[in-house]
Every structure is written in C-alpha cells, then in structure tokens.
C-alpha positions as CSV (number, residue, x, y, z in Angstrom):
1,M,-84.4,12.6,9.6
2,N,-82.1,10.1,11.4
3,A,-81.0,10.1,15.1
4,Y,-78.1,12.2,16.2
5,L,-75.9,12.7,19.3
6,A,-76.5,15.9,21.3
7,A,-74.8,17.4,24.4
8,R,-77.4,18.6,26.9
9,N,-77.7,19.7,30.5
10,L,-74.5,21.6,31.0
11,K,-73.7,21.4,34.7
12,N,-70.4,22.1,36.5
13,G,-68.7,22.5,33.1
14,S,-69.8,19.0,31.8
15,Y,-72.4,17.8,29.3
16,T,-74.6,14.7,29.4
17,I,-74.6,13.1,26.0
18,Y,-77.9,11.8,24.5
19,A,-78.9,10.0,21.3
20,E,-82.0,11.9,19.9
21,Y,-84.7,11.6,17.3
22,S,-87.0,14.5,16.4
23,H,-90.4,14.1,14.9
24,Y,-92.3,17.4,15.2
25,P,-93.4,18.4,17.7
26,K,-91.8,15.7,19.9
27,V,-88.2,14.6,20.6
28,K,-87.1,11.1,21.8
29,R,-84.0,11.2,23.9
30,I,-81.9,8.1,24.8
31,P,-79.4,8.6,27.6
32,T,-75.9,7.2,26.7
33,G,-74.7,7.2,30.3
34,I,-71.7,9.3,29.3
35,K,-70.7,12.7,30.6
36,V,-67.9,14.8,29.2
37,N,-66.2,18.1,30.0
38,Q,-67.4,21.0,27.8
39,K,-64.0,21.7,26.4
40,Y,-63.5,18.0,25.3
41,W,-66.8,17.8,23.3
42,D,-66.5,18.4,19.6
43,P,-70.0,19.7,18.4
44,N,-69.0,19.2,14.7
45,T,-67.8,15.6,14.8
46,K,-70.1,14.7,17.7
47,K,-67.2,12.9,19.4
48,V,-65.2,13.2,22.6
49,K,-61.8,14.8,22.1
50,A,-58.5,13.4,23.2
51,N,-58.0,13.4,27.0
52,G,-61.8,13.9,27.4
53,A,-62.1,10.4,28.9
54,E,-60.0,7.6,30.4
55,N,-60.4,5.6,27.2
56,V,-61.5,8.0,24.5
57,K,-61.7,5.4,21.7
58,K,-64.0,3.1,23.7
59,T,-66.1,6.0,24.8
60,N,-66.7,7.1,21.2
61,E,-67.4,3.5,20.2
62,D,-70.0,3.3,23.0
63,L,-71.6,6.5,21.8
64,A,-71.7,5.2,18.2
65,A,-73.3,1.9,19.3
66,V,-76.1,3.7,21.1
67,L,-76.7,5.9,18.1
68,R,-76.5,3.0,15.7
69,N,-79.1,0.9,17.7
70,L,-81.5,3.9,17.7
71,N,-81.0,4.4,13.9
72,D,-81.6,0.7,13.3
73,A,-85.0,0.9,15.2
74,I,-86.0,4.0,13.2
75,S,-85.0,2.4,9.9
76,G,-87.0,-0.7,10.6
77,L,-90.1,1.3,11.5
78,Y,-89.6,3.5,8.4
79,K,-89.7,0.5,6.1
80,A,-92.7,-1.0,8.0
81,N,-94.6,2.3,7.6
82,G,-94.1,2.3,3.8
83,N,-91.1,4.7,3.8
84,V,-92.7,7.1,6.2
85,M,-90.7,8.3,9.2
86,P,-92.1,6.9,12.5
87,T,-93.7,9.1,15.2
88,V,-92.1,9.3,18.6
89,A,-95.0,7.3,20.0
90,Q,-94.3,4.5,17.5
91,L,-90.6,4.6,18.4
92,N,-91.4,4.4,22.1
93,A,-93.7,1.4,21.6
94,H,-91.1,-0.4,19.5
95,L,-88.2,0.3,22.0
96,T,-90.4,-0.8,25.0
97,Q,-91.2,-4.1,23.2
98,S,-87.5,-4.6,22.4
99,A,-86.5,-3.9,26.0
100,D,-89.0,-6.5,27.2
101,S,-87.6,-9.1,24.8
102,V,-84.0,-8.3,25.9
103,A,-85.0,-8.5,29.6
104,A,-86.7,-11.9,29.0
105,A,-83.6,-13.1,27.2
106,S,-81.4,-12.0,30.0
107,I,-83.2,-14.1,32.6
108,P,-81.0,-17.1,33.5
109,E,-82.4,-20.4,32.2
110,T,-83.7,-22.8,34.8
111,P,-81.4,-25.8,35.2
112,L,-82.7,-29.1,34.0
113,T,-82.6,-30.5,37.6
114,A,-84.9,-27.7,38.8
115,V,-87.3,-28.5,36.0
116,L,-87.2,-32.2,36.9
117,Q,-87.7,-31.4,40.6
118,N,-90.8,-29.3,39.8
119,Y,-92.1,-32.0,37.5
120,L,-91.8,-34.5,40.4
121,E,-93.5,-32.3,42.9
122,N,-96.5,-31.4,40.6
123,R,-97.1,-34.7,38.7
124,T,-100.1,-36.6,40.0
125,G,-101.3,-40.2,39.4
126,W,-97.9,-41.8,39.7
127,A,-97.2,-44.9,41.7
128,E,-94.8,-44.2,44.6
129,S,-92.3,-46.6,43.0
130,T,-92.2,-44.4,39.9
131,R,-91.7,-41.3,41.9
132,V,-88.9,-43.0,43.9
133,N,-87.2,-44.0,40.6
134,F,-87.4,-40.4,39.3
135,R,-85.9,-39.1,42.6
136,T,-83.0,-41.5,42.1
137,L,-82.5,-40.2,38.6
138,L,-82.5,-36.6,40.0
139,R,-79.9,-37.5,42.5
140,N,-77.8,-39.2,39.8
141,I,-77.8,-36.1,37.6
142,H,-76.9,-33.8,40.6
143,A,-74.0,-36.1,41.4
144,Y,-72.9,-36.1,37.8
145,E,-73.0,-32.3,37.6
146,K,-71.0,-32.0,40.7
147,A,-68.4,-34.5,39.5
148,K,-68.1,-32.9,36.1
149,K,-68.5,-29.3,37.3
150,T,-71.3,-28.7,34.8
151,T,-75.0,-27.7,34.8
152,W,-77.5,-29.3,32.5
153,L,-79.8,-27.0,30.6
154,L,-82.6,-28.0,28.2
155,S,-81.3,-25.5,25.7
156,T,-77.7,-26.9,25.6
157,L,-78.1,-30.6,26.5
158,T,-76.9,-33.0,23.7
159,N,-77.0,-36.7,23.0
160,E,-73.3,-36.8,23.5
161,E,-73.7,-35.5,27.0
162,V,-76.4,-38.0,27.8
163,N,-74.1,-40.8,26.6
164,K,-71.3,-39.5,28.9
165,F,-73.7,-39.5,31.8
166,Q,-74.6,-43.1,31.1
167,H,-70.9,-44.1,31.0
168,W,-70.3,-42.2,34.2
169,L,-73.3,-44.0,35.9
170,L,-71.9,-47.5,35.0
171,K,-68.4,-46.6,36.2
172,E,-69.4,-44.6,39.3
173,Y,-72.2,-46.9,40.7
174,N,-71.3,-50.2,39.0
175,L,-74.9,-50.5,37.9
176,M,-76.3,-53.6,36.2
177,N,-77.3,-53.0,32.6
178,S,-81.0,-53.3,33.5
179,T,-80.7,-50.6,36.1
180,A,-78.8,-48.3,33.8
181,A,-81.4,-48.9,31.1
182,K,-84.1,-47.9,33.6
183,R,-82.4,-44.5,34.3
184,N,-82.1,-44.0,30.5
185,R,-85.8,-44.8,30.1
186,L,-86.9,-42.3,32.8
187,L,-84.7,-39.6,31.3
188,K,-86.2,-40.2,27.9
189,H,-89.7,-40.0,29.4
190,F,-88.8,-36.7,31.0
191,L,-87.4,-35.3,27.7
192,T,-90.5,-36.3,25.9
193,E,-92.5,-33.8,28.0
194,F,-89.7,-31.3,28.3
195,P,-87.8,-31.5,25.0
196,A,-84.1,-30.5,24.8
197,A,-83.3,-28.5,21.7
198,H,-80.2,-30.5,20.8
199,V,-81.3,-34.0,21.9
200,T,-82.8,-36.5,19.4
201,R,-84.9,-38.6,21.7
202,D,-84.8,-41.7,19.4
203,K,-81.0,-41.7,20.0
204,V,-81.4,-41.7,23.8
205,K,-80.7,-45.4,24.1
206,P,-79.1,-47.6,26.8
207,L,-75.4,-48.3,26.2
208,H,-76.2,-52.0,26.5
209,K,-79.3,-54.0,25.8
210,Q,-80.1,-57.6,26.6
211,Y,-82.6,-59.5,24.5
212,L,-83.7,-62.9,25.8
213,P,-85.1,-65.2,23.1
214,Q,-88.1,-65.9,25.3
215,P,-89.1,-64.8,28.8
216,V,-87.2,-66.5,31.6
217,V,-89.8,-68.5,33.6
218,L,-89.8,-71.4,35.9
219,E,-91.2,-74.7,34.7
220,K,-93.4,-76.9,37.0
221,H,-90.5,-79.2,38.0
222,E,-88.4,-76.1,38.9
223,I,-91.2,-74.6,41.0
224,Q,-91.6,-78.0,42.7
225,A,-87.8,-78.0,43.4
226,L,-88.2,-74.5,44.9
227,L,-91.0,-75.7,47.1
228,D,-89.0,-78.7,48.2
229,L,-86.1,-76.7,49.5
230,P,-85.7,-77.3,53.3
231,L,-85.9,-73.7,54.4
232,A,-87.4,-72.5,57.7
233,P,-90.2,-70.0,57.2
234,D,-88.4,-67.5,59.5
235,S,-85.0,-67.9,58.0
236,R,-83.7,-65.2,55.6
237,L,-83.8,-67.4,52.5
238,G,-87.0,-69.1,53.7
239,K,-88.8,-65.8,53.8
240,V,-87.6,-64.9,50.3
241,R,-88.5,-68.4,48.9
242,N,-92.0,-68.1,50.3
243,M,-92.5,-64.6,48.9
244,Q,-91.3,-65.8,45.6
245,V,-93.8,-68.7,45.6
246,L,-96.6,-66.2,46.6
247,Q,-95.6,-64.0,43.7
248,I,-95.6,-67.0,41.3
249,F,-99.2,-68.0,42.2
250,T,-100.6,-64.4,42.3
251,G,-98.7,-62.7,39.5
252,L,-98.5,-59.6,41.6
253,R,-95.7,-57.0,41.1
254,Y,-93.4,-57.0,44.2
255,G,-94.6,-53.5,45.3
256,D,-98.2,-54.8,45.4
257,L,-97.2,-58.2,47.0
258,I,-95.7,-56.6,50.1
259,R,-98.9,-54.4,50.6
260,L,-101.2,-57.4,50.9
261,E,-103.6,-57.2,53.9
262,P,-106.4,-59.4,55.1
263,H,-109.1,-57.1,53.7
264,H,-107.7,-57.8,50.2
265,V,-108.9,-61.4,50.6
266,L,-112.6,-62.1,49.9
267,N,-114.4,-65.3,48.8
268,N,-111.2,-67.2,47.9
269,S,-109.9,-64.3,45.7
270,L,-107.5,-61.4,46.1
271,T,-108.8,-57.9,45.1
272,I,-106.2,-55.1,45.1
273,R,-105.6,-51.8,43.4
274,E,-102.3,-51.9,41.7
275,E,-99.8,-49.2,42.4
276,K,-98.4,-49.0,38.9
277,T,-101.6,-48.9,36.9
278,N,-104.1,-47.7,39.6
279,Q,-106.4,-50.5,38.3
280,I,-108.4,-52.9,40.4
281,R,-107.1,-56.5,40.0
282,R,-108.9,-59.6,41.0
283,I,-107.0,-62.9,41.3
284,P,-108.3,-66.3,42.4
285,L,-106.5,-67.3,45.6
286,F,-104.8,-70.5,44.4
287,P,-104.0,-73.1,47.1
288,Q,-100.2,-72.5,47.0
289,A,-100.7,-68.7,47.6
290,A,-103.3,-69.3,50.3
291,A,-100.8,-71.6,52.1
292,I,-98.1,-68.9,52.1
293,L,-100.6,-66.3,53.4
294,A,-101.7,-68.7,56.2
295,L,-98.1,-69.2,57.1
296,Y,-97.6,-65.5,57.8
297,T,-101.0,-64.7,59.4
298,S,-101.0,-63.7,63.0
299,T,-102.9,-66.2,65.2
300,E,-103.8,-63.3,67.6
301,T,-104.9,-60.5,65.3
302,G,-105.4,-62.2,62.0
303,A,-103.1,-59.6,60.3
304,F,-100.6,-60.6,57.7
305,E,-97.0,-60.5,58.8
306,L,-95.4,-60.8,55.4
307,P,-91.7,-60.3,55.3
308,R,-90.7,-56.7,54.3
309,I,-87.6,-56.9,52.2
310,S,-86.3,-54.2,49.8
311,I,-86.5,-55.1,46.2
312,Q,-82.7,-54.9,45.9
313,K,-82.2,-57.4,48.7
314,F,-85.0,-59.5,47.4
315,N,-83.4,-59.9,44.0
316,Q,-80.1,-60.6,45.6
317,Y,-81.4,-63.4,47.7
318,L,-83.5,-64.8,44.8
319,A,-80.2,-65.1,42.9
320,E,-78.7,-67.0,45.8
321,I,-81.6,-69.4,46.0
322,A,-81.7,-69.9,42.2
323,A,-78.0,-70.7,42.1
324,S,-78.5,-73.5,44.7
325,L,-81.0,-75.3,42.5
326,E,-79.4,-77.9,40.2
327,C,-82.4,-77.7,37.8
328,L,-81.6,-74.0,37.1
329,Q,-78.0,-74.7,36.0
330,S,-79.2,-75.2,32.3
331,Q,-78.0,-72.7,29.7
332,I,-80.1,-70.1,27.9
333,L,-79.2,-67.9,25.0
334,V,-78.7,-64.2,25.8
335,T,-78.3,-61.6,23.0
336,T,-76.5,-58.4,24.1
337,M,-76.4,-55.2,22.0
338,V,-73.3,-53.1,22.6
339,R,-73.8,-50.1,20.4
340,D,-74.2,-51.6,16.9
341,K,-72.6,-55.0,17.7
342,T,-74.6,-58.1,18.5
343,V,-73.1,-60.6,20.9
344,E,-74.7,-63.9,21.7
345,T,-73.7,-65.9,24.7
346,W,-75.0,-69.0,26.6
347,E,-75.5,-68.2,30.3
348,P,-76.9,-70.2,33.2
349,K,-80.6,-69.8,33.7
350,H,-80.3,-69.0,37.4
351,A,-78.4,-65.8,36.6
352,H,-81.6,-64.4,35.1
353,I,-84.1,-65.2,37.8
354,K,-85.4,-61.9,39.2
355,S,-88.5,-60.7,41.0
356,H,-90.3,-60.1,37.7
357,S,-89.5,-63.7,36.6
358,S,-92.2,-64.8,39.1
359,R,-94.8,-62.6,37.4
360,R,-93.8,-64.0,34.0
361,T,-94.0,-67.5,35.5
362,F,-97.5,-66.8,36.6
363,C,-98.6,-66.0,33.0
364,S,-96.7,-68.9,31.4
365,L,-98.0,-71.3,34.0
366,L,-101.6,-70.4,33.2
367,L,-101.1,-70.6,29.5
368,S,-99.4,-74.0,29.8
369,M,-102.4,-75.3,31.9
370,G,-104.8,-74.4,29.1
371,Y,-106.1,-70.9,30.1
372,S,-106.7,-68.8,27.1
373,I,-104.7,-65.6,26.4
374,R,-107.8,-63.5,27.3
375,E,-108.3,-65.3,30.6
376,T,-104.6,-65.0,31.4
377,M,-104.5,-61.3,30.6
378,T,-107.5,-60.7,32.8
379,L,-105.8,-62.5,35.8
380,S,-102.4,-60.9,35.2
381,G,-103.8,-57.4,34.7
382,H,-102.4,-56.8,31.3
383,R,-104.4,-54.4,29.2
384,S,-102.7,-54.7,25.8
385,L,-101.5,-57.8,23.9
386,S,-98.2,-56.0,22.9
387,S,-97.1,-55.8,26.6
388,F,-98.5,-59.3,27.3
389,Q,-96.5,-60.9,24.5
390,R,-93.3,-60.4,26.5
391,Y,-94.7,-62.9,29.0
392,M,-95.6,-65.6,26.4
393,G,-93.3,-68.5,25.8
394,K,-91.3,-71.1,27.6
395,A,-87.9,-70.7,29.1
396,E,-86.6,-73.8,27.2
397,S,-87.4,-75.7,24.1
398,R,-89.3,-78.9,24.7
399,P,-87.0,-81.9,24.6
400,D,-89.4,-83.8,22.4
401,A,-89.9,-80.9,20.0
402,V,-88.3,-82.6,17.0
403,T,-90.1,-85.9,17.5
404,D,-93.4,-84.1,18.1
405,F,-92.9,-82.0,14.9
406,A,-92.1,-85.2,12.9
407,A,-95.3,-86.9,14.1
408,R,-97.4,-83.8,13.3
409,W,-95.8,-83.6,9.8
410,Q,-96.7,-87.2,9.1
411,A,-100.3,-86.5,10.2
412,L,-100.7,-83.7,7.7
413,T,-102.9,-84.7,4.7
C-alpha cells in the first residue's frame, strides 16, 4: 500500500493535511504544513478546491511533492527488502538518515580564506618567513575577492579563476615575476593539502617563468670589486655591501644572517639552527666573514650590531650597488616562458643580483676552489643533490674555453 493524503484534526472548521503511510498496526504521518477549510477539501481527489487557498495550484503542487517524496522513500525500501513493504520503523530510520544528509548538505561551505586561515593557525614546524608569506597570500586573496565581489570556495574554484587572480596580482601590485611565482607556489602547496574539485594542480603555473642558463653568481674579481667600493660602514649602501659580503662567505639565507648573535660563534666556526629547515648548520668562519662581524661588534657589550634591513629594501639596495659596478655590466642569456612561448633575451648581469645570489656565490666559490660537491653541500646545508644542482655552475663561460677544449682534444689518445 502506497502513501496517501489525509485530512486530520478538524479545528475551527479547518483540516490539517498529512501524507500518511500505514503498515499494521502503525501509521507514519508526515505533516505537509498546509491547512484548508473543510468545505474546500475534496476527499475524493485529495485536492484543495478552487478558492480554498490564495494560490490553489501551488498548494496542490506542494501537497503532491510531499506525497511523491514519501512514496519514493517507500518504493526504495520496498525494492531493498526484496519486494516486501517496509515497516514504519524502517521508514522512520530511512527518513531520519535522509534528513541528516539534507541538513549536512544545507550547511554553507566554509570559504577558502577561512580554511587557509585555520591552516595557518594550526600548522606547526614552519619557519616564520614561510608563515609570513602565507599571510601575504591570504591578504591578497581577500583583496581579490573584495575587488571582484566574489568568494572562493574549494568546491567551485577553477584553474581559470586562479589565472585571473594571477593577472590581477600583477596589475594591482605591479609584482615582479619572481614574487608572483612565489604566490602561485604557495597557493599550489595549499591546494595540495586541501584539493579543489575543479582545479588541476599541475596546471597551477606562474604566468611567466624565467630560466637562467646557469646560476647568477659573482666571480672572484667581481667580489673583489665589491670589497674595494669606498663605502663607509655606517652608510646605507655600506651596510648593505657588508651584509652581502657576510652572506657570500657564510652562505646563510638572509633570514638567518640577520639573526646572528655572538653565541653562534665558537672555535672559528658558526653554528646556527636554520629557520627554513630547522636543521643545525656549522660553517667555518672564513676571514672575510669574521672581518664583517668584527666591524659590527659592540666594543662595550660584545654583542653584534648587524644592520637590520627588510629583505625588500636589501634587494633594492643590492641592485643599486650592482648597477654601479662596471664588471657587472656584462650580458647574460635569460629565457622567459610566457604561456607556451619561449623568449630569449640578453640582459645585464647586475639586473639579476639578488640576496640569494650571495648564497649561490658561496657554493660556486667553494667548488671553484676545489672543494668537493659533498663538502660544499655539507657547508651550504643542502640535503639533496637535486636542489644543490641549481647552485652549480658559473655565471659566465670561461674566455679561454675554446682554446682549453682544443688543447684537451689534442691530448686525447
């Protein structure tokens, strides 16, 4: 027996309409929420008569929908029971489960920014610089949503929307390609842990990519030219130059460099726990680095008084110093990927001198002086050859490369 509509509880001349299912000895009643005057209810057709409601057609459609949903539940259970009508208890259990599913589905989805905020607050083991970068990404997404009057959800986010966000970042903040690529990298990292249904992570790529044929590092004569610059230790550029030299001869990341304290120095070596990797790193205190530390050591307390400069300003001033050096006016080949197009250009070397160039210089310098790859990786703190390979190589081809090759060719037997 299927469900049916029934008029019950006559009160003040009006019925309350229910959808019912009977299975002896029990009856399941589903309230429809509709009341109708007794004279406007047709017991034969089980419908509301004309003038019995403000919108009779819609009222009857609503009644039919409640009845249909109940019959669908009964039909499903009937088939599941092997063509046996379900009991009222079975129907109650089924309807309760369905109600829970509907309730769960009706809960508004948490915005992506809230998920990212929670991720930031509960993630442990990050260096503070990584946390700062993620906070910046969060602010960028908030600003984009406000500008575009949209809300990002993991269930609806698409690759197309991610690309629009990147275009907006470049236009709104005039970011350098490397900075925009960093935002992209962080977003991709987040989506790896919290996948978006309509985002293919392999397609979450920077709008522009730069590939340098080899790492941009300073050669010995260029380092010497840097040391020879007549800059006062307390001047703006003098402080930056000295910090650059300290970085070149320690290979420390800038965030670790500015944290150096006297207790990190012991027996002519530096021992420091790196922020990024949380690993202990031990580096010989080479004379050039020791001279810089001595320059900024307080004669009264013995504490280091190293210049504290933001990484943005540091890179800005590095570019200013590099542009002033004649030896850095040489051209290097830069390959830029713009979507599927490859563009190669020759650009002045000084335009590519950044803070991380000093760390690369440290590795290249050790290799050029005969240190093995293993020794250099130990001193630089690299744990995998794949990451270290980005630091291998020279900034320029040797001028005598052709002559040297010819001599070696002749020497072959």
